[in-house]
A tleap script that builds the chain and sets N, CA, C and O, in Angstrom:
source leaprc.protein.ff14SB
mol = sequence {
  NMET SER ILE SER LEU LEU LEU ALA ILE GLY
  GLY LEU THR THR VAL GLY ILE TYR LEU ILE
  THR ALA ARG SER LEU SER ARG ILE ILE LEU
  GLY PHE SER LEU LEU GLY HIE ALA ALA VAL
  LEU ALA LEU LEU THR ALA GLY GLY PRO ALA
  GLY GLU ALA PRO LEU ALA ASN GLN ASN ASP
  ALA GLU THR ILE ALA ASN PRO LEU PRO GLN
  ALA LEU ALA LEU THR ALA ILE VAL ILE SER
  PHE GLY LEU THR LEU TYR LEU LEU ALA LEU
  ALA ARG ARG GLN GLN ALA LEU THR GLY ASP
  ASP LEU VAL GLU ASP ASP LEU GLU ASP LEU
  ARG ILE ALA THR LEU ALA ALA ASN GLU GLU
  ASP ASP CGLU
}
set mol.1.N position { 101.369 72.215 96.654 }
set mol.1.CA position { 101.545 73.514 97.266 }
set mol.1.C position { 102.184 73.291 98.633 }
set mol.1.O position { 101.774 72.406 99.385 }
set mol.2.N position { 103.161 74.078 98.935 }
set mol.2.CA position { 103.913 73.897 100.166 }
set mol.2.C position { 103.255 74.638 101.329 }
set mol.2.O position { 102.802 75.775 101.191 }
set mol.3.N position { 103.217 73.971 102.462 }
set mol.3.CA position { 102.647 74.586 103.666 }
set mol.3.C position { 103.491 75.774 104.110 }
set mol.3.O position { 102.962 76.769 104.605 }
set mol.4.N position { 104.808 75.667 103.932 }
set mol.4.CA position { 105.674 76.778 104.355 }
set mol.4.C position { 105.412 78.039 103.517 }
set mol.4.O position { 105.461 79.151 104.042 }
set mol.5.N position { 105.133 77.866 102.217 }
set mol.5.CA position { 104.792 79.029 101.393 }
set mol.5.C position { 103.463 79.637 101.817 }
set mol.5.O position { 103.321 80.859 101.859 }
set mol.6.N position { 102.503 78.798 102.128 }
set mol.6.CA position { 101.209 79.312 102.594 }
set mol.6.C position { 101.352 80.063 103.910 }
set mol.6.O position { 100.731 81.108 104.106 }
set mol.7.N position { 102.173 79.528 104.815 }
set mol.7.CA position { 102.415 80.230 106.083 }
set mol.7.C position { 103.150 81.551 105.860 }
set mol.7.O position { 102.868 82.542 106.534 }
set mol.8.N position { 104.087 81.567 104.919 }
set mol.8.CA position { 104.805 82.810 104.616 }
set mol.8.C position { 103.862 83.850 104.031 }
set mol.8.O position { 103.923 85.024 104.396 }
set mol.9.N position { 102.989 83.422 103.122 }
set mol.9.CA position { 102.019 84.351 102.520 }
set mol.9.C position { 101.081 84.885 103.596 }
set mol.9.O position { 100.811 86.085 103.642 }
set mol.10.N position { 100.587 84.008 104.455 }
set mol.10.CA position { 99.696 84.444 105.536 }
set mol.10.C position { 100.384 85.375 106.509 }
set mol.10.O position { 99.795 86.363 106.947 }
set mol.11.N position { 101.625 85.072 106.851 }
set mol.11.CA position { 102.366 85.939 107.769 }
set mol.11.C position { 102.640 87.311 107.175 }
set mol.11.O position { 102.464 88.329 107.844 }
set mol.12.N position { 103.074 87.339 105.910 }
set mol.12.CA position { 103.330 88.623 105.258 }
set mol.12.C position { 102.052 89.452 105.143 }
set mol.12.O position { 102.075 90.664 105.355 }
set mol.13.N position { 100.945 88.802 104.808 }
set mol.13.CA position { 99.675 89.512 104.687 }
set mol.13.C position { 99.215 90.046 106.041 }
set mol.13.O position { 98.750 91.182 106.137 }
set mol.14.N position { 99.344 89.235 107.080 }
set mol.14.CA position { 98.908 89.655 108.411 }
set mol.14.C position { 99.720 90.847 108.916 }
set mol.14.O position { 99.160 91.837 109.388 }
set mol.15.N position { 101.028 90.741 108.812 }
set mol.15.CA position { 101.881 91.841 109.284 }
set mol.15.C position { 101.691 93.076 108.414 }
set mol.15.O position { 101.708 94.196 108.923 }
set mol.16.N position { 101.509 92.888 107.104 }
set mol.16.CA position { 101.292 94.017 106.206 }
set mol.16.C position { 100.014 94.777 106.528 }
set mol.16.O position { 100.011 96.008 106.543 }
set mol.17.N position { 98.934 94.056 106.784 }
set mol.17.CA position { 97.671 94.722 107.128 }
set mol.17.C position { 97.780 95.409 108.483 }
set mol.17.O position { 97.242 96.500 108.675 }
set mol.18.N position { 98.476 94.770 109.425 }
set mol.18.CA position { 98.672 95.407 110.732 }
set mol.18.C position { 99.446 96.713 110.588 }
set mol.18.O position { 99.103 97.707 111.228 }
set mol.19.N position { 100.478 96.724 109.762 }
set mol.19.CA position { 101.275 97.941 109.598 }
set mol.19.C position { 100.517 99.026 108.834 }
set mol.19.O position { 100.737 100.213 109.079 }
set mol.20.N position { 99.637 98.647 107.923 }
set mol.20.CA position { 98.867 99.638 107.171 }
set mol.20.C position { 97.917 100.403 108.087 }
set mol.20.O position { 97.626 101.572 107.837 }
set mol.21.N position { 97.437 99.762 109.135 }
set mol.21.CA position { 96.489 100.425 110.028 }
set mol.21.C position { 97.168 101.366 111.012 }
set mol.21.O position { 96.483 101.985 111.826 }
set mol.22.N position { 98.474 101.495 110.966 }
set mol.22.CA position { 99.199 102.401 111.859 }
set mol.22.C position { 99.032 103.843 111.385 }
set mol.22.O position { 98.582 104.088 110.266 }
set mol.23.N position { 99.396 104.786 112.238 }
set mol.23.CA position { 99.276 106.201 111.885 }
set mol.23.C position { 100.577 106.772 111.346 }
set mol.23.O position { 100.602 107.917 110.894 }
set mol.24.N position { 101.643 106.011 111.383 }
set mol.24.CA position { 102.935 106.469 110.898 }
set mol.24.C position { 103.086 106.091 109.422 }
set mol.24.O position { 102.850 104.945 109.040 }
set mol.25.N position { 103.478 107.060 108.603 }
set mol.25.CA position { 103.617 106.794 107.176 }
set mol.25.C position { 104.733 105.798 106.891 }
set mol.25.O position { 104.644 105.040 105.925 }
set mol.26.N position { 105.770 105.782 107.699 }
set mol.26.CA position { 106.841 104.817 107.474 }
set mol.26.C position { 106.341 103.395 107.687 }
set mol.26.O position { 106.742 102.488 106.957 }
set mol.27.N position { 105.489 103.188 108.655 }
set mol.27.CA position { 104.896 101.853 108.864 }
set mol.27.C position { 103.925 101.502 107.751 }
set mol.27.O position { 103.843 100.343 107.342 }
set mol.28.N position { 103.201 102.473 107.264 }
set mol.28.CA position { 102.278 102.224 106.158 }
set mol.28.C position { 103.044 101.799 104.912 }
set mol.28.O position { 102.609 100.896 104.198 }
set mol.29.N position { 104.168 102.433 104.645 }
set mol.29.CA position { 104.996 102.075 103.491 }
set mol.29.C position { 105.516 100.650 103.634 }
set mol.29.O position { 105.483 99.876 102.678 }
set mol.30.N position { 105.993 100.304 104.821 }
set mol.30.CA position { 106.465 98.934 105.052 }
set mol.30.C position { 105.329 97.927 104.901 }
set mol.30.O position { 105.539 96.835 104.371 }
set mol.31.N position { 104.128 98.280 105.359 }
set mol.31.CA position { 102.981 97.392 105.227 }
set mol.31.C position { 102.623 97.120 103.777 }
set mol.31.O position { 102.354 95.976 103.410 }
set mol.32.N position { 102.618 98.165 102.943 }
set mol.32.CA position { 102.313 97.958 101.532 }
set mol.32.C position { 103.409 97.159 100.843 }
set mol.32.O position { 103.124 96.374 99.939 }
set mol.33.N position { 104.647 97.345 101.253 }
set mol.33.CA position { 105.736 96.553 100.685 }
set mol.33.C position { 105.567 95.076 101.027 }
set mol.33.O position { 105.753 94.213 100.169 }
set mol.34.N position { 105.216 94.784 102.276 }
set mol.34.CA position { 104.997 93.392 102.666 }
set mol.34.C position { 103.809 92.784 101.927 }
set mol.34.O position { 103.847 91.612 101.553 }
set mol.35.N position { 102.759 93.569 101.716 }
set mol.35.CA position { 101.618 93.061 100.945 }
set mol.35.C position { 101.995 92.792 99.492 }
set mol.35.O position { 101.485 91.853 98.881 }
set mol.36.N position { 102.881 93.606 98.941 }
set mol.36.CA position { 103.366 93.359 97.578 }
set mol.36.C position { 104.141 92.055 97.494 }
set mol.36.O position { 103.976 91.288 96.546 }
set mol.37.N position { 104.987 91.805 98.487 }
set mol.37.CA position { 105.733 90.544 98.507 }
set mol.37.C position { 104.795 89.353 98.683 }
set mol.37.O position { 104.999 88.304 98.073 }
set mol.38.N position { 103.776 89.515 99.510 }
set mol.38.CA position { 102.800 88.430 99.700 }
set mol.38.C position { 102.044 88.145 98.401 }
set mol.38.O position { 101.762 86.988 98.090 }
set mol.39.N position { 101.717 89.191 97.643 }
set mol.39.CA position { 101.017 88.996 96.377 }
set mol.39.C position { 101.878 88.241 95.372 }
set mol.39.O position { 101.388 87.363 94.662 }
set mol.40.N position { 103.155 88.584 95.315 }
set mol.40.CA position { 104.055 87.894 94.391 }
set mol.40.C position { 104.197 86.425 94.786 }
set mol.40.O position { 104.148 85.546 93.926 }
set mol.41.N position { 104.371 86.156 96.068 }
set mol.41.CA position { 104.469 84.762 96.515 }
set mol.41.C position { 103.178 83.995 96.230 }
set mol.41.O position { 103.223 82.829 95.840 }
set mol.42.N position { 102.037 84.641 96.423 }
set mol.42.CA position { 100.759 83.987 96.164 }
set mol.42.C position { 100.597 83.665 94.679 }
set mol.42.O position { 100.101 82.594 94.328 }
set mol.43.N position { 101.007 84.573 93.819 }
set mol.43.CA position { 100.910 84.314 92.381 }
set mol.43.C position { 101.829 83.186 91.955 }
set mol.43.O position { 101.434 82.334 91.158 }
set mol.44.N position { 103.038 83.165 92.467 }
set mol.44.CA position { 103.961 82.101 92.099 }
set mol.44.C position { 103.539 80.759 92.683 }
set mol.44.O position { 103.761 79.719 92.063 }
set mol.45.N position { 102.941 80.769 93.855 }
set mol.45.CA position { 102.431 79.536 94.437 }
set mol.45.C position { 101.235 79.020 93.637 }
set mol.45.O position { 101.087 77.812 93.445 }
set mol.46.N position { 100.392 79.924 93.176 }
set mol.46.CA position { 99.220 79.525 92.398 }
set mol.46.C position { 99.600 78.985 91.017 }
set mol.46.O position { 98.794 78.317 90.370 }
set mol.47.N position { 100.821 79.272 90.567 }
set mol.47.CA position { 101.262 78.805 89.254 }
set mol.47.C position { 101.484 77.315 89.175 }
set mol.47.O position { 101.578 76.760 88.080 }
set mol.48.N position { 101.569 76.658 90.312 }
set mol.48.CA position { 101.732 75.208 90.313 }
set mol.48.C position { 103.196 74.803 90.251 }
set mol.48.O position { 104.087 75.637 90.412 }
set mol.49.N position { 103.435 73.536 90.019 }
set mol.49.CA position { 104.812 73.038 90.023 }
set mol.49.C position { 105.602 73.548 88.821 }
set mol.49.O position { 105.039 73.934 87.797 }
set mol.50.N position { 106.904 73.538 88.979 }
set mol.50.CA position { 107.782 73.996 87.903 }
set mol.50.C position { 107.719 73.016 86.737 }
set mol.50.O position { 107.493 71.822 86.930 }
set mol.51.N position { 107.916 73.521 85.556 }
set mol.51.CA position { 107.907 72.688 84.359 }
set mol.51.C position { 109.010 73.120 83.418 }
set mol.51.O position { 109.917 73.858 83.801 }
set mol.52.N position { 108.927 72.665 82.209 }
set mol.52.CA position { 109.908 73.055 81.195 }
set mol.52.C position { 109.666 74.501 80.762 }
set mol.52.O position { 108.599 75.064 81.005 }
set mol.53.N position { 110.656 75.080 80.127 }
set mol.53.CA position { 110.528 76.455 79.637 }
set mol.53.C position { 109.449 76.530 78.558 }
set mol.53.O position { 109.403 75.669 77.680 }
set mol.54.N position { 108.576 77.548 78.605 }
set mol.54.CA position { 107.476 77.634 77.630 }
set mol.54.C position { 107.939 78.206 76.292 }
set mol.54.O position { 107.509 79.288 75.894 }
set mol.55.N position { 108.806 77.487 75.609 }
set mol.55.CA position { 109.294 77.911 74.300 }
set mol.55.C position { 108.506 77.203 73.203 }
set mol.55.O position { 108.163 76.028 73.335 }
set mol.56.N position { 108.227 77.910 72.142 }
set mol.56.CA position { 107.397 77.361 71.066 }
set mol.56.C position { 108.114 76.225 70.346 }
set mol.56.O position { 109.303 76.325 70.043 }
set mol.57.N position { 107.387 75.150 70.075 }
set mol.57.CA position { 107.833 74.007 69.278 }
set mol.57.C position { 109.039 73.278 69.865 }
set mol.57.O position { 109.755 72.605 69.124 }
set mol.58.N position { 109.288 73.389 71.171 }
set mol.58.CA position { 110.394 72.662 71.773 }
set mol.58.C position { 109.927 71.667 72.826 }
set mol.58.O position { 110.598 70.662 73.058 }
set mol.59.N position { 108.792 71.924 73.467 }
set mol.59.CA position { 108.272 71.034 74.500 }
set mol.59.C position { 106.791 70.808 74.252 }
set mol.59.O position { 106.122 71.623 73.617 }
set mol.60.N position { 106.283 69.681 74.765 }
set mol.60.CA position { 104.855 69.439 74.603 }
set mol.60.C position { 104.064 70.227 75.648 }
set mol.60.O position { 104.618 70.683 76.648 }
set mol.61.N position { 102.779 70.378 75.404 }
set mol.61.CA position { 101.940 71.275 76.214 }
set mol.61.C position { 101.762 70.784 77.640 }
set mol.61.O position { 101.479 71.592 78.525 }
set mol.62.N position { 101.917 69.496 77.898 }
set mol.62.CA position { 101.703 68.970 79.246 }
set mol.62.C position { 102.869 69.248 80.191 }
set mol.62.O position { 102.679 69.274 81.407 }
set mol.63.N position { 104.068 69.456 79.655 }
set mol.63.CA position { 105.241 69.591 80.526 }
set mol.63.C position { 105.723 71.024 80.699 }
set mol.63.O position { 106.604 71.279 81.519 }
set mol.64.N position { 105.170 71.953 79.951 }
set mol.64.CA position { 105.684 73.322 80.057 }
set mol.64.C position { 105.080 74.032 81.259 }
set mol.64.O position { 103.982 73.700 81.706 }
set mol.65.N position { 105.811 75.011 81.773 }
set mol.65.CA position { 105.329 75.829 82.887 }
set mol.65.C position { 104.343 76.864 82.374 }
set mol.65.O position { 104.399 77.286 81.218 }
set mol.66.N position { 103.440 77.262 83.256 }
set mol.66.CA position { 102.463 78.282 82.903 }
set mol.66.C position { 103.130 79.657 83.020 }
set mol.66.O position { 103.558 80.025 84.114 }
set mol.67.N position { 103.231 80.424 81.934 }
set mol.67.CA position { 103.912 81.717 82.014 }
set mol.67.C position { 103.040 82.833 82.593 }
set mol.67.O position { 103.559 83.898 82.926 }
set mol.68.N position { 101.734 82.616 82.719 }
set mol.68.CA position { 100.842 83.677 83.198 }
set mol.68.C position { 101.136 84.106 84.634 }
set mol.68.O position { 101.189 85.310 84.887 }
set mol.69.N position { 101.331 83.182 85.600 }
set mol.69.CA position { 101.653 83.653 86.957 }
set mol.69.C position { 102.960 84.438 87.023 }
set mol.69.O position { 103.092 85.362 87.825 }
set mol.70.N position { 103.911 84.077 86.193 }
set mol.70.CA position { 105.177 84.812 86.169 }
set mol.70.C position { 104.970 86.230 85.645 }
set mol.70.O position { 105.541 87.184 86.173 }
set mol.71.N position { 104.155 86.361 84.610 }
set mol.71.CA position { 103.866 87.689 84.064 }
set mol.71.C position { 103.076 88.524 85.064 }
set mol.71.O position { 103.334 89.719 85.212 }
set mol.72.N position { 102.111 87.906 85.755 }
set mol.72.CA position { 101.335 88.639 86.760 }
set mol.72.C position { 102.209 89.035 87.948 }
set mol.72.O position { 102.026 90.110 88.519 }
set mol.73.N position { 103.157 88.173 88.324 }
set mol.73.CA position { 104.071 88.503 89.419 }
set mol.73.C position { 104.953 89.693 89.037 }
set mol.73.O position { 105.200 90.571 89.863 }
set mol.74.N position { 105.420 89.724 87.803 }
set mol.74.CA position { 106.214 90.868 87.351 }
set mol.74.C position { 105.383 92.149 87.373 }
set mol.74.O position { 105.883 93.207 87.756 }
set mol.75.N position { 104.130 92.059 86.968 }
set mol.75.CA position { 103.236 93.212 87.017 }
set mol.75.C position { 103.013 93.661 88.460 }
set mol.75.O position { 102.991 94.860 88.740 }
set mol.76.N position { 102.849 92.708 89.371 }
set mol.76.CA position { 102.661 93.053 90.785 }
set mol.76.C position { 103.900 93.730 91.353 }
set mol.76.O position { 103.782 94.642 92.171 }
set mol.77.N position { 105.086 93.299 90.934 }
set mol.77.CA position { 106.318 93.924 91.402 }
set mol.77.C position { 106.384 95.371 90.936 }
set mol.77.O position { 106.741 96.258 91.712 }
set mol.78.N position { 106.044 95.615 89.677 }
set mol.78.CA position { 106.092 96.978 89.129 }
set mol.78.C position { 105.075 97.876 89.831 }
set mol.78.O position { 105.391 99.016 90.171 }
set mol.79.N position { 103.869 97.382 90.051 }
set mol.79.CA position { 102.846 98.174 90.733 }
set mol.79.C position { 103.255 98.459 92.173 }
set mol.79.O position { 103.068 99.574 92.662 }
set mol.80.N position { 103.807 97.466 92.850 }
set mol.80.CA position { 104.263 97.654 94.227 }
set mol.80.C position { 105.385 98.685 94.300 }
set mol.80.O position { 105.430 99.501 95.221 }
set mol.81.N position { 106.285 98.641 93.329 }
set mol.81.CA position { 107.379 99.619 93.290 }
set mol.81.C position { 106.843 101.033 93.076 }
set mol.81.O position { 107.289 101.972 93.735 }
set mol.82.N position { 105.888 101.187 92.158 }
set mol.82.CA position { 105.299 102.508 91.918 }
set mol.82.C position { 104.549 103.027 93.129 }
set mol.82.O position { 104.645 104.211 93.452 }
set mol.83.N position { 103.801 102.161 93.806 }
set mol.83.CA position { 103.077 102.560 95.009 }
set mol.83.C position { 104.041 102.957 96.121 }
set mol.83.O position { 103.797 103.922 96.845 }
set mol.84.N position { 105.134 102.212 96.255 }
set mol.84.CA position { 106.133 102.541 97.278 }
set mol.84.C position { 106.759 103.907 97.008 }
set mol.84.O position { 106.940 104.699 97.932 }
set mol.85.N position { 107.085 104.183 95.764 }
set mol.85.CA position { 107.655 105.497 95.439 }
set mol.85.C position { 106.663 106.623 95.703 }
set mol.85.O position { 107.047 107.683 96.197 }
set mol.86.N position { 105.396 106.404 95.379 }
set mol.86.CA position { 104.374 107.414 95.637 }
set mol.86.C position { 104.234 107.671 97.136 }
set mol.86.O position { 104.163 108.822 97.567 }
set mol.87.N position { 104.195 106.607 97.923 }
set mol.87.CA position { 104.073 106.768 99.371 }
set mol.87.C position { 105.313 107.411 99.978 }
set mol.87.O position { 105.207 108.179 100.935 }
set mol.88.N position { 106.480 107.108 99.436 }
set mol.88.CA position { 107.698 107.771 99.912 }
set mol.88.C position { 107.663 109.266 99.615 }
set mol.88.O position { 108.119 110.069 100.429 }
set mol.89.N position { 107.126 109.647 98.457 }
set mol.89.CA position { 106.987 111.068 98.139 }
set mol.89.C position { 106.010 111.741 99.103 }
set mol.89.O position { 106.251 112.862 99.551 }
set mol.90.N position { 104.901 111.053 99.424 }
set mol.90.CA position { 103.951 111.606 100.393 }
set mol.90.C position { 104.591 111.748 101.773 }
set mol.90.O position { 104.388 112.752 102.455 }
set mol.91.N position { 105.354 110.752 102.178 }
set mol.91.CA position { 106.007 110.804 103.483 }
set mol.91.C position { 107.042 111.922 103.533 }
set mol.91.O position { 107.176 112.604 104.549 }
set mol.92.N position { 107.763 112.104 102.448 }
set mol.92.CA position { 108.767 113.188 102.390 }
set mol.92.C position { 108.075 114.551 102.463 }
set mol.92.O position { 108.568 115.458 103.133 }
set mol.93.N position { 106.952 114.698 101.789 }
set mol.93.CA position { 106.214 115.965 101.822 }
set mol.93.C position { 105.637 116.210 103.223 }
set mol.93.O position { 105.662 117.338 103.715 }
set mol.94.N position { 105.124 115.163 103.859 }
set mol.94.CA position { 104.603 115.296 105.216 }
set mol.94.C position { 105.717 115.672 106.186 }
set mol.94.O position { 105.512 116.486 107.086 }
set mol.95.N position { 106.897 115.081 106.002 }
set mol.95.CA position { 108.043 115.405 106.853 }
set mol.95.C position { 108.455 116.869 106.664 }
set mol.95.O position { 108.794 117.551 107.631 }
set mol.96.N position { 108.425 117.343 105.424 }
set mol.96.CA position { 108.809 118.729 105.160 }
set mol.96.C position { 107.789 119.717 105.722 }
set mol.96.O position { 108.163 120.792 106.190 }
set mol.97.N position { 106.506 119.362 105.680 }
set mol.97.CA position { 105.473 120.289 106.139 }
set mol.97.C position { 105.309 120.304 107.656 }
set mol.97.O position { 105.205 121.374 108.256 }
set mol.98.N position { 105.285 119.138 108.276 }
set mol.98.CA position { 104.950 119.079 109.697 }
set mol.98.C position { 106.103 118.670 110.599 }
set mol.98.O position { 106.035 118.878 111.810 }
set mol.99.N position { 107.157 118.095 110.038 }
set mol.99.CA position { 108.286 117.679 110.856 }
set mol.99.C position { 108.176 116.260 111.384 }
set mol.99.O position { 109.106 115.782 112.033 }
set mol.100.N position { 107.066 115.566 111.127 }
set mol.100.CA position { 106.940 114.166 111.519 }
set mol.100.C position { 106.193 113.417 110.418 }
set mol.100.O position { 105.756 114.020 109.439 }
set mol.101.N position { 106.049 112.114 110.579 }
set mol.101.CA position { 105.389 111.327 109.539 }
set mol.101.C position { 104.075 110.722 110.011 }
set mol.101.O position { 103.636 109.702 109.480 }
set mol.102.N position { 103.451 111.334 110.994 }
set mol.102.CA position { 102.176 110.833 111.486 }
set mol.102.C position { 101.034 111.352 110.620 }
set mol.102.O position { 101.035 112.509 110.200 }
set mol.103.N position { 100.071 110.492 110.362 }
set mol.103.CA position { 98.879 110.878 109.612 }
set mol.103.C position { 97.929 111.548 110.592 }
set mol.103.O position { 97.533 110.955 111.596 }
set mol.104.N position { 97.573 112.776 110.294 }
set mol.104.CA position { 96.706 113.531 111.193 }
set mol.104.C position { 95.246 113.225 110.904 }
set mol.104.O position { 94.900 112.727 109.834 }
set mol.105.N position { 94.396 113.532 111.874 }
set mol.105.CA position { 92.963 113.360 111.684 }
set mol.105.C position { 92.469 114.349 110.647 }
set mol.105.O position { 92.923 115.492 110.598 }
set mol.106.N position { 91.545 113.908 109.825 }
set mol.106.CA position { 90.955 114.767 108.810 }
set mol.106.C position { 89.824 115.562 109.462 }
set mol.106.O position { 88.798 114.990 109.829 }
set mol.107.N position { 90.005 116.864 109.606 }
set mol.107.CA position { 89.022 117.702 110.289 }
set mol.107.C position { 87.716 117.804 109.511 }
set mol.107.O position { 86.641 117.878 110.107 }
set mol.108.N position { 87.802 117.809 108.188 }
set mol.108.CA position { 86.590 117.883 107.374 }
set mol.108.C position { 85.766 116.603 107.516 }
set mol.108.O position { 84.538 116.658 107.577 }
set mol.109.N position { 86.434 115.460 107.568 }
set mol.109.CA position { 85.730 114.195 107.757 }
set mol.109.C position { 85.049 114.158 109.122 }
set mol.109.O position { 83.925 113.671 109.246 }
set mol.110.N position { 85.723 114.668 110.137 }
set mol.110.CA position { 85.134 114.725 111.469 }
set mol.110.C position { 83.917 115.653 111.493 }
set mol.110.O position { 82.925 115.356 112.159 }
set mol.111.N position { 83.989 116.778 110.768 }
set mol.111.CA position { 82.868 117.713 110.714 }
set mol.111.C position { 81.658 117.069 110.034 }
set mol.111.O position { 80.531 117.230 110.503 }
set mol.112.N position { 81.879 116.347 108.943 }
set mol.112.CA position { 80.779 115.697 108.225 }
set mol.112.C position { 80.161 114.593 109.081 }
set mol.112.O position { 78.942 114.423 109.088 }
set mol.113.N position { 81.000 113.837 109.805 }
set mol.113.CA position { 80.475 112.787 110.680 }
set mol.113.C position { 79.650 113.387 111.805 }
set mol.113.O position { 78.632 112.817 112.197 }
set mol.114.N position { 80.073 114.525 112.327 }
set mol.114.CA position { 79.320 115.189 113.383 }
set mol.114.C position { 77.983 115.698 112.858 }
set mol.114.O position { 76.965 115.570 113.537 }
set mol.115.N position { 77.974 116.274 111.656 }
set mol.115.CA position { 76.726 116.736 111.052 }
set mol.115.C position { 75.763 115.574 110.822 }
set mol.115.O position { 74.563 115.697 111.068 }
set mol.116.N position { 76.292 114.448 110.351 }
set mol.116.CA position { 75.428 113.283 110.123 }
set mol.116.C position { 74.843 112.761 111.421 }
set mol.116.O position { 73.675 112.372 111.465 }
set mol.117.N position { 75.640 112.748 112.473 }
set mol.117.CA position { 75.155 112.292 113.771 }
set mol.117.C position { 74.086 113.242 114.312 }
set mol.117.O position { 73.102 112.797 114.903 }
set mol.118.N position { 74.276 114.549 114.112 }
set mol.118.CA position { 73.293 115.529 114.580 }
set mol.118.C position { 71.987 115.395 113.802 }
set mol.118.O position { 70.909 115.551 114.375 }
set mol.119.N position { 72.071 115.110 112.514 }
set mol.119.CA position { 70.857 114.940 111.713 }
set mol.119.C position { 70.091 113.696 112.153 }
set mol.119.O position { 68.860 113.704 112.165 }
set mol.120.N position { 70.797 112.632 112.513 }
set mol.120.CA position { 70.115 111.431 112.987 }
set mol.120.C position { 69.439 111.671 114.336 }
set mol.120.O position { 68.368 111.127 114.605 }
set mol.121.N position { 70.067 112.485 115.177 }
set mol.121.CA position { 69.469 112.798 116.462 }
set mol.121.C position { 68.223 113.665 116.314 }
set mol.121.O position { 67.280 113.535 117.094 }
set mol.122.N position { 68.215 114.551 115.313 }
set mol.122.CA position { 67.055 115.424 115.083 }
set mol.122.C position { 65.855 114.646 114.579 }
set mol.122.O position { 64.712 115.032 114.825 }
set mol.123.N position { 66.107 113.551 113.874 }
set mol.123.CA position { 64.993 112.777 113.308 }
set mol.123.C position { 64.436 111.931 114.364 }
set mol.123.O position { 63.485 111.187 114.122 }
savepdb mol mol.pdb
quit
């Protein structure tokens, strides 16, 4: 396993999580995209060294590459693409409704938290 790949995975994950915690939907979209790339790199790194093509009756079992990480990486790419499109639709709707892409505070969540705090104070 290469140290440079591990550093790339760690860097992508760190920056992705940092961007997800932002209040701007455009940064959140970029954060999820970076996390998707980190997941694909992690899956391909976990697959081990390259080997022969996994074709039936052409290579022995010790020299062929494991096809499972490749299949999981393809699945991660598709899921990341679908999530990105969904978040882009949310950002477009937020832009149309409010004129900006900032995530606003949830007033109902704040009301419930205030009620819970008041109940704890009463006890």
